[in-house]
C-alpha positions in Angstrom: -71.4 -48.8 100.7 -74.2 -47.3 98.7 -74.3 -47.2 94.9 -73.6 -43.5 94.6 -70.5 -43.9 96.7 -69.4 -46.9 94.6 -69.9 -44.7 91.5 -67.8 -41.9 93.1 -65.0 -44.4 93.8 -65.0 -45.7 90.2 -65.0 -42.2 88.7 -62.2 -41.2 91.1 -60.0 -44.3 90.6 -60.3 -44.5 86.8 -60.1 -40.7 86.3 -61.9 -41.2 83.0 -65.5 -40.8 81.8 -68.0 -43.7 82.3 -71.5 -44.1 80.9 -74.4 -45.3 83.0 -74.5 -48.5 81.0 -70.8 -49.2 81.8 -71.4 -48.5 85.4 -74.5 -50.7 85.4 -72.5 -53.6 84.0 -69.5 -53.1 86.3 -71.5 -52.8 89.4 -74.0 -55.4 88.3 -76.9 -53.1 89.2 -80.0 -52.2 87.2 -79.6 -49.1 84.9 -82.5 -47.3 86.8 -80.6 -47.7 90.1 -77.4 -46.4 88.5 -79.3 -43.3 87.1 -80.8 -42.6 90.5 -77.4 -43.0 92.2 -75.8 -40.6 89.7 -78.4 -38.0 90.7 -77.7 -38.7 94.4 -74.0 -38.3 93.8 -74.6 -35.0 92.0 -76.6 -33.8 95.0 -73.9 -35.0 97.5 -71.3 -33.0 95.7 -73.2 -29.7 95.9 -71.0 -27.0 97.4 -67.8 -29.1 97.2 -64.6 -28.6 95.2 -65.4 -31.6 93.0 -68.4 -31.7 90.7 -70.0 -34.4 88.5 -69.5 -33.4 84.9 -71.5 -34.8 82.0 -71.0 -34.8 78.3 -73.5 -36.7 76.3 -74.1 -40.0 78.1 -70.7 -40.0 79.9 -70.0 -38.7 83.4 -66.7 -38.0 85.2 -65.5 -36.0 88.2 -64.1 -32.6 87.7 -63.1 -29.5 89.6 -65.7 -26.9 90.6 -65.8 -24.0 88.1 -65.2 -21.5 91.0 -61.8 -23.0 91.4 -60.7 -22.3 87.8 -58.7 -19.2 88.6 -56.4 -20.8 91.1 -56.1 -24.0 89.1 -55.2 -22.0 86.0 -52.4 -20.3 88.0 -51.1 -23.6 89.1 -51.3 -25.1 85.6 -49.4 -22.1 84.2 -46.7 -22.5 86.8 -46.5 -26.2 86.0 -46.3 -25.6 82.3 -43.4 -23.1 82.7 -41.3 -25.7 84.4 -39.3 -28.3 82.5 -40.5 -31.9 82.3 -39.8 -34.1 85.3 -37.9 -37.4 84.9 -41.2 -39.2 85.4 -42.9 -37.1 82.7 -40.0 -37.8 80.3 -40.2 -41.5 81.1 -44.0 -41.6 80.5 -43.6 -39.6 77.3 -41.0 -42.0 76.0 -43.3 -45.0 76.7 -46.0 -43.3 74.8 -43.8 -42.4 71.8 -42.3 -45.8 71.5 -45.3 -47.8 72.7 -47.5 -47.2 69.7 -51.0 -46.4 70.9 -50.5 -47.5 74.4 -53.2 -47.6 77.2 -52.9 -46.1 80.6 -53.0 -49.5 82.1 -50.0 -50.6 80.2 -48.1 -47.3 81.0 -48.9 -47.9 84.8 -47.8 -51.5 84.5 -44.5 -50.6 82.9 -43.8 -47.8 85.3 -45.1 -49.6 88.3 -47.0 -46.5 89.5 -50.2 -44.6 88.8 -49.5 -42.2 85.9 -52.8 -40.3 85.9 -51.3 -37.0 87.0 -48.4 -37.2 84.6 -50.7 -38.1 81.7 -53.0 -35.1 82.5 -49.9 -32.8 82.5 -48.7 -34.1 79.2 -52.2 -33.7 77.7 -52.4 -30.1 79.0 -49.0 -29.3 77.5 -50.2 -30.6 74.1 -47.5 -33.3 73.9 -49.9 -36.2 73.8 -53.5 -36.9 72.9 -55.9 -39.6 73.9 -58.2 -41.5 71.7 -60.8 -44.3 72.4 -59.2 -47.7 72.7 -60.9 -50.0 70.1 -60.6 -53.2 72.2 -62.2 -51.6 75.4 -64.6 -48.7 75.3 -63.8 -47.8 78.9 -60.1 -47.2 78.1 -58.2 -44.8 76.0 -54.9 -45.0 74.2 -52.3 -42.3 74.2 -50.3 -41.1 71.2 -47.8 -38.3 70.7 -49.2 -35.1 69.0 -48.1 -34.0 65.6 -46.7 -30.8 67.3 -44.4 -33.0 69.4 -43.2 -35.0 66.4 -42.5 -31.7 64.6 -40.6 -30.3 67.5 -38.5 -33.4 67.6 -37.8 -33.1 63.9 -39.4 -36.4 62.9 -42.2 -37.0 60.3 -43.3 -40.3 61.7 -43.0 -42.1 65.0 -40.9 -44.8 63.3 -38.3 -42.2 62.5 -37.4 -41.9 66.2 -33.9 -43.2 67.1 -33.8 -47.0 67.6 -37.5 -47.2 67.2 -37.8 -50.9 66.3 -35.6 -52.0 69.2 -37.2 -49.8 71.9 -40.7 -50.4 70.6 -40.0 -54.2 70.9 -38.8 -53.8 74.5 -41.9 -51.8 75.5 -44.1 -54.4 73.8 -42.4 -57.1 75.9 -42.7 -55.0 79.1 -46.4 -54.4 78.5 -47.3 -58.1 78.0 -48.2 -58.6 81.7 -50.6 -55.6 81.5 -52.4 -57.2 78.6 -52.9 -60.4 80.6 -54.2 -58.4 83.5 -56.6 -56.4 81.3 -58.1 -59.7 80.0 -58.9 -61.1 83.4 -62.5 -60.3 84.3 -62.9 -58.8 87.8 -65.8 -60.4 89.5 -67.1 -58.9 92.8 -64.1 -56.8 93.6 -63.4 -56.6 97.3 -62.1 -53.5 99.1 -58.5 -53.5 100.1 
């Protein structure tokens, strides 16, 4: 597999922005090769529904601007529906998890939570911030608006906060161990 395809796979699987330096370290390739591969990927995606988006030194995959009208319609329909059981579960983990990462959320739930996190972000129920221990990751927290709508001033005012927070911390222990294990020369499944 060529470098531009590997970059595409990383951007797709992580669904979060990467810098060229992070890609260089992860793929163990020279920065110049990564920069050339990014340009190749951008060229490969011409005329497709997915585009390479860039902000500052970070890149990610996004939808083509010409698809915005149909996507806006879908998002409005999605927002008009109530929260699914999976969304409520994910939101609860975030509220009681105290600045929890996607990896920990996925580990606790046992499934990929990317779509649900995106939906909760769009609804303004959660926000993501850079994770201090790993620049490639983000942590998720409830928004002030969510807390206000629940009638609580602080997260710790949630019902049975200490007990449930402790259970989530225990459940996430395995994810922390997995995050600390360096992946060397990952092999395709």
